[in-house]
C-alpha positions in Angstrom: -41.1 -118.0 172.3 -43.0 -114.7 172.2 -42.1 -111.7 170.0 -42.8 -108.3 171.4 -42.2 -105.1 169.4 -41.3 -102.0 171.3 -39.1 -98.9 170.8 -35.5 -98.2 171.9 -35.5 -95.4 174.4 -31.9 -94.1 174.0 -31.7 -91.5 171.1 -34.3 -89.6 169.1 -34.3 -92.1 166.2 -36.6 -94.3 168.3 -35.7 -97.5 166.5 -38.2 -100.3 166.9 -36.9 -103.6 168.2 -38.3 -107.1 168.5 -37.7 -108.7 171.9 -37.9 -112.5 171.9 -39.0 -113.6 175.3 -39.4 -117.1 176.9 -40.4 -117.8 180.4 -40.1 -114.2 181.5 -36.5 -113.9 180.1 -35.3 -112.0 177.1 -33.5 -114.4 174.8 -32.7 -112.1 172.0 -33.2 -108.5 170.7 -33.6 -108.0 167.0 -34.2 -104.7 165.1 -37.7 -104.7 163.6 -37.6 -105.4 159.9 -39.8 -103.1 157.8 -40.1 -100.4 160.4 -39.7 -97.1 158.4 -37.0 -95.7 160.7 -34.5 -98.4 161.1 -35.7 -101.4 159.0 -33.8 -104.2 160.6 -30.8 -102.2 161.7 -29.9 -100.4 165.0 -26.8 -99.5 167.0 -25.2 -101.4 169.8 -27.1 -99.5 172.5 -30.5 -100.8 171.3 -29.6 -104.4 171.1 -28.1 -104.2 174.6 -31.4 -103.3 176.2 -31.9 -106.9 177.3 -29.2 -106.2 179.9 -31.6 -104.1 181.9 -33.3 -107.3 183.1 -30.2 -108.0 185.3 -28.4 -104.8 186.0 -31.0 -102.5 187.5 -31.6 -101.2 191.0 -30.8 -103.3 194.1 -34.2 -102.7 195.7 -37.7 -102.2 194.4 -38.8 -100.0 197.3 -37.9 -96.4 197.9 -35.7 -95.1 200.6 -35.6 -91.9 202.7 -32.4 -90.5 204.1 -32.5 -90.2 207.9 -31.0 -87.4 210.1 -27.9 -89.5 210.7 -27.4 -89.9 207.0 -28.5 -93.5 206.8 -31.1 -94.7 204.2 -34.3 -96.2 205.5 -36.3 -98.4 203.1 -40.0 -97.6 203.3 -43.2 -98.6 201.5 -44.3 -96.7 198.4 -47.3 -95.2 200.2 -45.0 -93.9 203.0 -42.6 -92.4 200.5 -45.5 -90.8 198.5 -46.9 -89.2 201.7 -43.5 -88.1 202.9 -42.7 -86.3 199.6 -46.2 -84.8 199.3 -46.1 -83.5 202.9 -42.6 -82.0 202.3 -43.6 -80.3 199.1 -46.7 -78.7 200.8 -44.8 -77.6 203.9 -42.0 -76.0 201.9 -44.6 -74.1 199.8 -46.4 -73.0 203.0 -43.1 -71.8 204.6 -41.3 -70.4 201.6 -43.8 -69.7 198.8 -45.4 -71.5 195.9 -42.2 -71.5 193.8 -39.9 -72.7 196.5 -40.1 -76.2 195.0 -39.3 -77.3 191.5 -38.8 -80.2 189.2 -36.4 -81.3 186.4 -37.4 -84.0 184.0 -35.7 -85.5 180.9 -36.1 -86.2 177.3 -36.3 -90.0 178.0 -39.7 -90.3 179.7 -42.9 -91.2 177.9 -45.3 -88.7 176.6 -47.7 -89.6 179.4 -45.1 -89.3 182.1 -44.1 -85.8 180.9 -47.8 -84.8 181.0 -48.6 -86.1 184.4 -45.5 -84.6 185.9 -46.4 -81.3 184.4 -50.0 -81.7 185.7 -48.9 -82.4 189.3 -46.1 -79.9 189.5 -47.0 -77.0 187.1 -50.8 -77.2 187.3 -51.7 -78.4 190.8 -48.7 -77.1 192.7 -48.3 -74.0 190.4 -44.5 -74.3 190.5 -41.6 -74.6 188.0 -40.5 -77.6 186.0 -37.9 -77.8 183.3 -36.2 -80.7 181.6 -32.8 -81.7 180.4 -34.2 -81.2 176.9 -33.2 -77.6 177.7 -29.6 -78.9 177.4 -29.9 -80.2 173.9 -33.0 -79.1 171.9 -34.3 -75.8 173.3 -32.5 -73.8 170.6 -33.9 -75.8 167.8 -37.4 -75.6 169.3 -37.3 -71.8 169.8 -35.9 -71.3 166.3 -38.8 -73.2 164.8 -41.4 -71.5 166.9 -40.2 -68.1 165.9 -39.7 -68.9 162.2 -42.4 -71.4 161.4 -44.9 -70.4 164.2 -44.7 -73.9 165.8 -42.1 -76.4 167.0 -42.5 -78.6 163.9 -39.5 -80.1 162.1 -40.7 -80.7 158.6 -38.6 -83.5 157.3 -38.7 -87.3 157.2 -35.5 -89.4 157.4 -36.2 -90.5 153.9 -35.0 -87.1 152.8 -31.4 -88.2 153.6 -31.8 -90.7 150.7 -33.3 -88.2 148.3 -30.9 -85.2 148.8 -28.2 -84.5 146.2 -26.4 -82.1 148.6 -26.3 -83.2 152.2 -24.7 -80.7 154.6 -24.0 -81.5 158.3 -23.3 -78.5 160.5 -22.1 -79.2 164.0 -23.4 -82.8 163.7 -21.6 -86.1 163.9 -24.2 -88.8 163.0 -21.6 -91.5 162.3 -21.2 -91.7 166.1 -24.2 -89.9 167.6 -27.0 -91.1 165.2 -25.9 -94.2 163.3 -29.3 -94.7 161.7 -29.1 -91.2 160.2 -25.7 -92.1 158.7 -27.2 -95.4 157.5 -29.9 -93.5 155.6 -27.1 -91.4 154.0 -25.4 -94.6 152.9 -28.8 -95.6 151.3 -28.7 -92.5 149.1 -28.5 -93.5 145.4 -28.9 -90.0 143.9 -26.2 -89.8 141.1 -23.3 -87.5 142.1 -24.7 -86.7 145.5 -22.4 -84.8 147.8 -21.9 -85.2 151.6 -20.5 -82.0 153.2 -19.4 -81.5 156.8 -18.8 -78.2 158.6 -17.2 -78.7 162.0 -14.2 -77.4 163.9 -13.0 -81.0 164.5 -12.3 -83.5 161.8 -15.0 -85.8 163.3 -15.9 -89.3 162.2 -18.6 -87.8 159.9 -16.1 -85.3 158.5 -13.7 -88.1 157.7 -16.5 -89.9 155.8 -17.7 -86.8 153.9 -16.8 -85.7 150.4 -16.1 -82.1 151.5 -14.9 -81.0 154.9 -14.8 -77.4 156.1 -12.8 -76.9 159.3 -14.5 -73.7 160.6 -13.3 -71.9 163.7 -15.5 -72.6 166.8 -18.6 -70.3 167.1 -18.1 -68.8 163.6 -21.1 -70.6 162.1 -23.3 -67.6 162.2 -20.9 -65.4 160.3 -20.3 -68.1 157.7 -24.0 -68.6 157.2 -24.7 -64.9 156.8 -21.8 -64.7 154.3 -23.3 -67.6 152.3 -26.6 -65.8 152.3 -24.9 -62.6 151.0 -23.2 -64.6 148.2 -26.4 -66.3 147.2 -28.3 -63.1 147.1 -25.6 -61.2 145.3 -25.4 -63.8 142.6 -29.2 -64.1 142.3 -29.0 -67.8 143.4 -32.3 -67.5 145.2 -35.9 -68.7 144.6 -37.8 -65.4 144.1 -41.1 -67.2 143.7 -40.9 -69.0 147.0 -39.6 -66.0 148.8 -42.5 -63.8 147.5 -45.3 -66.3 148.2 -44.2 -68.0 151.4 -42.0 -65.7 153.5 -41.8 -62.4 155.3 -38.8 -60.2 156.1 -36.6 -61.0 153.2 -35.9 -57.4 152.1 -34.5 -56.6 155.5 -32.4 -59.7 155.5 -31.0 -58.8 152.1 -29.8 -55.5 153.4 -28.5 -57.0 156.7 -26.2 -59.6 155.1 -24.5 -57.1 152.8 -22.0 -56.4 155.7 -20.9 -60.1 155.6 -18.4 -60.0 152.8 -16.2 -62.7 151.6 -13.1 -60.9 152.8 -14.5 -60.5 156.3 -15.5 -64.2 156.4 -12.0 -65.3 155.4 -10.5 -63.3 158.3 -13.0 -64.6 160.9 -14.2 -68.1 160.0 -10.8 -69.8 159.3 -12.0 -70.9 155.8 -10.4 -69.7 152.6 -12.1 -67.7 149.9 -12.0 -70.8 147.7 -13.7 -73.0 150.3 -16.5 -70.5 151.0 -17.2 -70.0 147.3 -17.1 -73.8 146.7 -19.6 -74.3 149.4 -21.9 -71.6 148.2 -21.7 -72.9 144.6 -22.6 -76.4 145.7 -25.7 -75.1 147.5 -26.7 -73.2 144.4 -26.1 -76.1 142.0 -27.9 -78.6 144.2 -31.4 -79.5 143.1 -32.4 -80.9 146.5 -30.2 -79.5 149.3 -30.7 -80.6 152.9 -28.9 -79.0 155.9 -28.7 -81.0 159.1 -27.7 -79.6 162.5 -27.5 -80.8 166.1 -25.6 -80.0 169.3 -22.7 -78.2 167.6 -25.2 -75.5 166.7 -27.7 -75.8 169.5 -25.3 -75.6 172.4 -24.0 -72.1 171.8 -24.5 -68.6 173.1 -26.2 -67.5 169.9 -27.6 -70.8 168.9 -31.2 -69.7 168.0 -30.0 -67.2 165.4 -27.5 -69.7 164.1 -30.2 -72.3 163.5 -32.4 -69.6 161.9 -29.5 -68.7 159.6 -29.6 -72.3 158.4 -33.3 -72.0 157.9 -33.0 -68.7 156.1 -30.6 -70.3 153.5 -33.1 -73.0 152.8 -36.1 -70.6 152.6 -34.3 -68.2 150.2 -33.3 -71.1 147.9 -36.7 -73.0 148.1 -35.0 -75.9 149.8 -37.9 -76.8 152.1 -41.0 -78.9 151.8 -39.6 -80.8 148.8 -38.1 -84.3 148.8 -34.5 -84.3 149.9 -34.5 -80.8 151.2 -35.0 -78.8 154.5 -33.3 -77.1 157.4 -33.4 -80.2 159.6 -32.7 -80.4 163.3 -31.4 -83.7 164.5 -32.9 -84.2 168.0 -30.9 -85.8 170.8 -33.0 -87.8 173.2 -35.7 -90.4 172.5 -38.6 -88.3 173.4 -37.3 -84.7 173.3 -40.1 -83.9 170.9 -42.6 -85.2 173.4 -41.0 -83.2 176.1 -41.1 -80.0 174.0 -44.8 -80.3 173.3 -46.4 -82.1 176.3 -44.4 -81.5 179.4 -46.4 -78.3 180.2 -43.2 -76.3 180.6 -42.5 -73.7 177.9 -45.9 -74.2 176.3 -49.1 -75.7 177.5 -50.2 -79.1 176.2 -49.8 -79.7 172.4 -48.2 -76.3 172.0 -51.1 -74.3 173.4 -50.7 -70.9 175.0 -50.8 -70.6 178.8 -52.6 -67.3 178.6 -55.1 -68.1 175.9 -58.6 -68.3 177.4 -59.9 -70.7 174.7 -56.9 -73.0 175.1 -57.4 -73.1 178.9 -61.1 -73.9 178.4 -60.3 -76.8 176.2 -57.7 -78.2 178.6 -60.2 -77.9 181.5 -62.9 -79.7 179.5 -60.6 -82.5 178.5 -58.9 -83.1 181.9 -61.7 -82.3 184.3 -59.5 -79.7 186.0 -60.6 -76.3 187.1 -58.9 -73.2 185.7 -57.3 -72.3 189.0 -55.3 -75.5 188.7 -53.7 -74.8 185.3 -50.2 -73.3 184.8 -50.4 -69.7 183.9 -47.0 -68.9 182.5 -43.9 -70.6 181.0 -41.6 -72.3 183.6 -38.4 -70.9 184.9 -35.6 -72.3 182.7 -33.2 -74.9 184.1 -30.4 -72.3 184.9 -32.8 -70.2 186.9 -33.9 -73.2 188.9 -30.3 -74.0 189.8 -29.5 -70.4 190.5 -32.7 -70.2 192.7 -31.5 -73.2 194.8 -28.1 -71.6 195.3 -29.8 -68.3 196.3 -31.9 -70.1 198.9 -35.2 -69.4 197.1 -35.9 -73.0 196.0 -35.8 -75.5 198.9 -37.2 -78.7 197.3 -36.3 -80.4 194.0 -37.6 -83.5 192.3 -35.6 -84.8 189.4 -36.6 -87.7 187.0 -34.3 -89.8 184.9 -31.6 -87.3 184.7 -28.2 -86.7 186.3 -27.5 -83.0 186.5 -24.6 -83.3 189.0 -22.8 -84.7 186.0 -24.5 -83.2 183.0 -25.3 -79.6 184.0 -23.0 -77.0 182.6 -20.4 -75.8 185.2 -21.6 -78.7 187.1 -20.1 -77.7 190.4 -22.9 -75.1 190.6 -25.4 -78.0 190.8 -23.3 -80.0 193.2 -23.3 -76.9 195.5 -27.0 -76.4 195.0 -28.2 -79.9 196.1 -26.4 -79.5 199.5 -28.7 -76.6 200.2 -32.0 -78.4 199.6 -34.4 -79.5 202.3 -35.9 -82.1 199.9 -34.1 -83.7 197.0 -36.1 -86.5 195.3 -34.2 -88.5 192.7 -36.3 -90.8 190.6 -34.3 -93.2 188.4 -33.6 -96.9 187.6 -30.2 -96.6 189.3 -29.3 -95.2 192.7 -25.7 -95.1 191.7 -25.7 -91.9 189.7 -23.7 -88.9 190.9 -26.9 -87.0 191.6 -28.4 -89.9 193.7 -25.5 -89.6 196.1 -27.1 -86.5 197.6 -30.7 -87.6 197.4 -32.9 -87.2 200.5 -35.5 -89.5 198.9 -34.9 -92.1 196.1 -37.7 -93.5 194.0 -36.5 -96.7 192.2 -38.5 -97.1 189.0 -38.6 -99.8 186.3 -36.7 -99.4 183.0 -38.4 -99.2 179.6 -38.6 -102.9 179.1 -41.2 -103.0 182.0 -43.4 -100.0 181.2 -45.7 -98.6 178.6 -46.2 -95.3 176.9 -45.8 -93.2 173.8 -42.7 -91.6 172.2 -42.3 -89.0 169.4 -39.1 -89.3 167.4 -37.1 -86.6 165.6 -39.3 -86.8 162.4 -42.5 -86.5 164.4 -43.2 -90.3 164.4 -45.3 -91.6 167.3 -44.6 -95.1 168.5 -45.4 -97.3 171.4 -43.3 -98.6 174.2 -44.8 -102.0 175.2 -43.8 -103.9 178.3 -41.5 -106.8 177.5 -41.1 -108.3 180.9 -43.6 -108.6 183.8 -43.1 -106.5 187.0 -41.7 -108.0 190.1 -43.1 -107.3 193.6 -43.1 -103.6 194.5 -41.9 -102.5 191.1 -43.6 -99.4 189.7 -43.1 -97.1 186.7 -42.3 -93.4 186.5 -45.9 -92.7 185.7 -47.2 -94.6 188.8 -44.7 -92.8 191.1 -45.9 -89.4 189.9 -49.5 -90.5 190.2 -48.8 -91.7 193.7 -47.4 -88.4 194.9 -50.3 -86.6 193.2 -52.8 -88.6 195.1 -50.9 -88.1 198.4 -51.0 -84.3 197.7 -54.8 -84.6 197.8 -55.5 -83.8 194.2 -58.7 -85.7 194.3 -60.9 -84.9 191.2 -58.0 -83.0 189.6 -56.3 -86.3 188.9 -59.1 -88.8 188.4 -58.7 -88.9 184.6 -55.0 -89.6 184.9 -55.3 -93.1 186.4 -53.4 -94.9 183.6 -51.0 -94.0 180.8 -53.7 -95.0 178.3 -56.2 -92.6 179.9 -53.6 -89.9 179.8 -52.8 -90.6 176.1 -56.5 -90.2 175.2 -56.6 -86.8 176.9 -53.4 -85.6 175.2 -54.8 -86.8 171.9 -57.9 -84.7 172.4 -55.8 -81.7 173.5 -53.9 -81.9 170.2 -57.1 -81.4 168.2 -56.6 -78.6 165.7 -53.0 -78.0 166.7 -49.9 -78.4 164.6 -49.3 -81.8 166.2 -52.9 -83.0 165.8 -52.9 -86.8 166.4 -56.6 -87.3 167.0 -56.5 -90.1 164.4 -54.0 -92.1 166.4 -55.1 -94.7 168.8 -53.3 -96.2 171.8 -53.9 -99.8 170.7 -53.4 -99.0 167.0 -49.8 -98.0 167.7 -48.9 -101.5 168.9 -47.1 -103.6 166.3 -47.3 -100.8 163.9 -44.9 -98.7 161.7 -45.6 -95.7 163.9 -47.5 -92.6 162.7 -46.0 -89.2 162.0 -48.1 -86.2 163.2 -50.1 -84.4 162.1 -52.5 -87.3 161.8 -56.0 -85.8 162.5 -59.1 -88.0 162.5 -60.0 -87.0 158.9 -56.9 -88.9 157.7 -58.0 -92.2 159.2 -58.9 -94.6 156.4 -57.0 -92.6 153.8 -54.0 -93.9 151.8 -51.4 -92.0 153.8 -47.7 -92.4 153.2 -45.6 -93.8 156.0 -43.0 -91.1 155.6 -44.4 -87.6 155.3 -42.9 -84.1 155.4 -44.5 -80.8 156.3 -44.5 -77.5 154.3 -45.0 -79.1 150.9 -47.7 -76.5 150.3 -45.4 -73.7 151.5 -47.8 -73.0 154.3 -46.4 -72.5 157.8 -48.0 -72.2 161.3 -47.7 -68.4 161.6 -51.0 -66.4 161.5 -50.5 -65.5 157.8 -49.0 -68.9 156.8 -45.6 -67.4 156.0 -42.2 -68.2 157.4 -40.2 -65.4 158.9 -36.6 -64.3 158.1 -35.1 -63.7 161.5 -31.5 -62.4 162.1 -29.4 -60.4 164.4 -25.9 -58.9 164.6 -23.5 -61.6 165.9 -22.7 -61.3 169.6 -19.2 -61.0 171.0 -17.9 -64.3 172.3 -18.3 -64.2 176.1 -15.2 -66.3 176.5 -12.6 -65.3 173.9 -9.2 -66.8 173.8 -6.7 -64.9 175.9 -3.1 -65.3 177.0 -4.3 -66.8 180.2 -6.7 -69.2 178.5 -5.4 -69.7 175.0 -7.2 -73.0 174.1 -10.8 -73.7 173.1 -12.4 -76.6 174.9 -14.9 -78.4 172.7 -17.2 -81.3 173.8 -19.4 -84.0 172.3 -20.0 -87.6 171.9 -17.2 -90.2 172.4 -18.2 -93.5 170.9 -21.4 -95.1 169.6 -21.7 -97.3 172.8 -21.5 -94.4 175.2 -24.5 -92.4 176.3 -24.7 -89.1 178.1 -23.5 -89.5 181.7 -22.8 -93.3 181.2 -25.4 -94.3 183.8 -26.6 -96.9 181.3 -23.3 -97.5 179.6 -22.6 -100.6 181.7 -25.5 -102.3 179.9 -24.0 -101.8 176.5 -22.2 -104.8 175.1 -18.4 -104.5 174.8 -18.5 -100.8 175.6 -15.3 -101.0 177.5 -13.6 -102.2 174.4 -14.3 -98.9 172.7 -14.1 -96.5 175.6 -11.9 -96.0 178.6 -13.0 -95.6 182.2 -11.2 -92.4 183.0 -11.8 -89.0 181.5 -9.7 -88.2 178.4 -9.5 -85.6 175.7 -8.0 -85.2 172.3 -5.0 -82.9 171.6 -3.3 -81.8 168.3 -0.1 -83.7 167.5 2.0 -80.5 167.1 0.7 -79.0 170.4 1.5 -82.2 172.2 5.0 -82.4 170.8 5.6 -78.7 171.8 4.4 -79.4 175.4 6.3 -82.7 175.7 3.0 -84.7 176.1 2.7 -88.3 175.0 -0.2 -90.6 174.5 -2.2 -91.1 177.7 -0.1 -88.7 179.7 -2.2 -86.9 182.3 -2.8 -83.1 182.2 -4.7 -80.7 184.4 -7.0 -78.4 182.5 -8.0 -75.1 184.0 -11.1 -73.3 182.7 -12.1 -69.7 182.5 -15.0 -70.7 184.9 -12.5 -71.1 187.7 -12.6 -74.9 187.8 -10.0 -77.5 186.9 -10.0 -81.2 186.0 -7.6 -84.0 185.1 -7.7 -85.8 181.7 -5.6 -88.4 179.9 -4.4 -87.2 176.5 -5.1 -88.9 173.2 -3.1 -87.4 170.4 -4.5 -86.8 167.0 -4.4 -84.5 163.9 -8.2 -84.4 163.8 -8.3 -81.6 166.4 -6.9 -78.1 165.5 -3.7 -76.8 167.2 -5.5 -74.4 169.6 -8.4 -76.7 170.5 -9.0 -79.6 172.9 -11.9 -82.0 172.5 -13.4 -84.0 175.4 -16.2 -86.6 175.3 -19.1 -85.4 177.4 -19.6 -88.7 179.2 -17.2 -88.0 182.0 -18.0 -85.7 185.0 -14.8 -83.9 184.5 -16.0 -82.5 181.2 -18.8 -80.3 182.5 -16.7 -79.3 185.4 -15.1 -76.9 182.9 -18.0 -75.7 180.8 -19.1 -72.1 181.8 -22.5 -70.7 182.9 -23.3 -69.1 179.6 -26.6 -69.4 177.7 -28.4 -68.5 174.5 -30.5 -65.5 175.4 -33.6 -66.8 173.7 -33.5 -70.6 174.4 -31.5 -70.5 177.6 -29.6 -73.5 176.3 -26.1 -73.7 177.7 -23.0 -72.8 175.7 -21.3 -76.2 176.1 -19.0 -76.1 173.1 -16.5 -73.2 173.5 -15.0 -72.7 177.0 -11.5 -71.3 177.0 -8.9 -73.2 179.0 -5.2 -73.7 179.7 -3.4 -76.8 180.8 -0.3 -78.2 182.4 1.2 -81.6 182.4 0.7 -83.3 185.7 4.0 -83.6 187.5 5.1 -80.3 186.0 2.8 -78.0 187.8 4.3 -74.7 189.1 
């Protein structure tokens, strides 16, 4: 029996797994012992990856929808030529930006790069990713504050922190390995603190829980800053040597008094002071956030308010500290740096002449075939389709008919497309229902590439099973279209993922993510390598778990982090008499994943989830409305849409809130078209709604 080590491609932890294979069949999946991230442990999703050997696509060849609506199976070459011809003809008829692409955080580094090269460089059009839906706010906050999209922590910091604060994060369900590392913490007297509107699984397992009102995070954080400054609970030396803008911040937060916070946040004076005191008394304070912060209408400033607290108290760059963003998808970090969307490769600047020269030299491209500006964001692509400006769309490994905010807008959009290419391992997703072309590609157990996890660790995906006839990878599908477009010499150096990796490695030289010391083969059967790892580090005794900013030097021109802040915005969707309840969304169970396209492959998932959409309602509210467990209600949103849910009754959700798992299409039927103005990430967490019990409608 052969043992093959590869990485899980669900969430951003990127656990490594050992696949035991015999005669081309996976016999067992075991978490890799000794791997720094998960060390012999993983969640149920990872150990269920063997199911992909039996439950994937029905056909290995692509299909093209005919005029009568039927699907015609064709060869790969015919499909490549068809798509390439349609892309070119649409651009000729309607303009360069009349076609677009949407990728995902689950592709490999190399697949992001080649898709960007074909679409953004050669076709000079727009591509965004569903990373926009989860991590754009964190990425923008770090770029603005640190000068580069570079989270500084390592997961080891969870074990070394004496004060662990989760803000809008539920790792017990969403990131079990993160919670496992918390459980490994042996610091005497360490405290686990959770700030969340809902008494989540993480809140129930914390030492302190603060039930903040939805979208009041920013005001609480500014208040905490005011308290810390007023009491001189700050690190003057760190502020003076390593930051800019503190004096302005000091003046700004004076308006955020305790009395104001008590009125607005839903927390008591005692609770707010208790929280501030614990931050002050902590010797190693770490603050961890995820979608509860990122998916908001002022998410970038909220993330930066977390960062400001850590900067002013010197809780950054030291063991057990940091303002730490918990990433969502398995390669969201790779998407952010190498998809050629919001930045050029490795975080380079589209308009910088020297950066462009380097990219041309490495790739063999000419300057006329390099992207010249950041892409249109996801929402503008969808709006462009609905406006008739974009006529062709190619999506990869994502299901926006389900996952896009106010998802009816995407459902309406795809009906207007002349070309809608869906590339996935399933043709059963909601988005694939409307495809004009479907590219069936292999799952991760049959392809190779590189991933970067939430702590900057690069690891290798290694094929576990051989390909069957006509099976190809995402990389090969993109390459095939590129060749059919007639890219010629512009794509000669992109023939294989390994060739692509070597180019990306060279393009990273001198950048914040410099990984020139990492080799393609060297990542196999390894413990992974955190970037930066430049060539000069090869052969040195380098720790497997490394953090950034230990020297207090950031990526800004002067090496200093910036205090950034702004007056809180008015909630675009406040509670009203017509819509008195707040609709919150998030993860359901450990076994569920995003739009549930892959859920059927998770062992026993039906034992811990239900097939129809459901939400949680407060016990008192349910009693007042005569609603019982699993009764059906119709929820109407401020966005004009409605959807039906079964009700599960709990005291863990406040009286005026409803909480729905994101895994059901009904959920994002109700979320509004509202975005952070800097990151353009959707405001998924705070729609306002009303409801009626089904059978009692007026």
